C-alpha positions as CSV (number, residue, x, y, z in Angstrom):
1,M,69.5,166.3,89.3
2,A,68.3,163.4,87.2
3,P,70.6,161.9,84.5
4,D,70.0,163.2,81.0
5,N,67.7,161.5,78.5
6,L,66.1,158.8,80.7
7,A,62.4,158.2,80.2
8,I,60.1,159.8,82.7
9,L,56.4,160.3,83.1
10,V,55.3,163.8,83.9
11,Y,51.9,164.1,85.6
12,S,49.9,167.3,85.4
13,T,46.3,168.4,85.5
14,A,44.1,170.9,83.6
15,P,40.7,172.4,84.3
16,N,39.2,171.0,81.1
17,E,39.9,169.0,78.0
18,L,40.4,172.2,75.9
19,V,43.3,173.4,78.0
20,A,44.7,169.8,78.3
21,E,44.6,169.4,74.5
22,K,46.3,172.8,74.0
23,I,49.1,171.8,76.3
24,A,49.4,168.3,74.9
25,K,49.6,169.4,71.2
26,S,52.1,172.1,72.0
27,L,54.4,169.6,73.8
28,V,54.2,166.9,71.1
29,K,54.6,169.4,68.3
30,S,57.8,170.8,69.8
31,N,59.2,167.3,70.4
32,L,59.3,167.8,74.1
33,A,56.9,164.8,74.6
34,A,56.5,161.6,72.7
35,C,52.9,161.0,73.7
36,I,50.4,162.5,76.2
37,N,47.3,160.7,77.5
38,I,44.5,162.9,78.6
39,I,42.2,161.4,81.2
40,P,39.0,163.5,81.2
41,Q,36.5,164.2,84.0
42,M,38.2,163.3,87.2
43,T,37.2,165.0,90.5
44,S,39.9,166.7,92.6
45,I,39.4,167.5,96.3
46,Y,42.1,169.8,97.7
47,R,42.8,172.6,100.2
48,W,43.4,176.0,98.6
49,E,43.7,179.2,100.6
50,E,42.4,177.6,103.8
51,K,39.3,176.1,102.1
52,I,38.5,172.6,101.0
53,E,37.8,172.8,97.2
54,R,36.2,170.4,94.7
55,A,36.9,170.7,91.0
56,S,36.5,168.8,87.8
57,E,39.8,168.3,86.1
58,C,41.6,166.3,83.4
59,A,44.9,164.4,84.0
60,L,47.8,164.6,81.6
61,L,50.3,161.7,81.5
62,I,53.3,163.0,79.6
63,K,55.9,160.5,78.2
64,T,59.2,162.3,77.8
65,T,62.8,162.3,78.9
66,T,64.6,163.9,81.9
67,N,66.4,166.5,79.7
68,H,63.1,168.0,78.5
69,Y,61.6,168.5,82.0
70,P,62.6,172.1,82.4
71,A,61.1,173.1,79.1
72,I,58.0,171.1,79.8
73,E,57.5,172.8,83.1
74,K,58.0,176.2,81.5
75,S,55.6,175.4,78.7
76,I,52.9,174.2,81.1
77,T,53.1,177.1,83.4
78,E,53.0,179.6,80.5
79,Q,49.8,178.0,79.1
80,H,48.1,177.0,82.3
81,P,45.3,179.1,83.9
82,Y,46.1,177.9,87.5
83,D,48.4,179.9,89.8
84,C,50.0,176.7,91.0
85,P,49.5,173.8,88.4
86,A,50.2,170.3,89.4
87,I,53.4,169.2,87.7
88,I,55.4,166.3,89.0
89,T,57.8,163.7,87.4
90,L,57.7,160.0,88.0
91,P,60.8,158.0,87.2
92,V,60.5,155.1,84.8
93,S,62.5,152.4,86.4
94,N,61.7,149.7,83.8
95,G,59.7,149.3,80.6
96,Y,59.4,147.6,77.2
97,P,62.8,148.6,75.6
98,P,61.3,149.4,72.1
99,F,58.8,151.7,73.7
100,L,61.4,153.5,75.8
101,Q,63.5,153.9,72.7
102,W,60.5,155.3,70.9
103,I,60.1,157.9,73.6
104,K,63.8,158.9,73.1
105,N,63.4,159.0,69.3
106,E,60.3,161.1,69.3
107,T,61.7,163.7,71.7
108,Q,64.9,164.4,69.7
109,L,65.0,168.1,69.1
110,D,66.1,169.5,65.7
111,A,69.7,170.6,66.4
112,S,69.2,173.6,64.2
113,D,66.3,174.9,66.5
114,S,67.8,175.9,69.8
115,T,64.6,177.7,70.8
116,K,62.7,174.5,71.6
117,S,64.7,173.5,74.6
């Protein structure tokens, strides 16, 4: 288990920009993510159910902290149309200190709202 409140990058994909924006707005509005970059129109080649598939997707780069990952995973899986959405975390081993602090500041949950985490 990762230490609490360290900056991480969560990578996910969505089938289109509409789904990507819905997920992104939800995560930022709930303070689970500081910022999400949506990279539109990438092509994914993958094996699914014994067939090689090709699909257009969007990538989501989610800046957050380790303590929010469980809630982010839950939120994405609840909103995502895929049976098995791509959701992985990448540790942030270093970065511009004011930016890393901004991520922590922006992902502070309101202590009075325990339903967000």
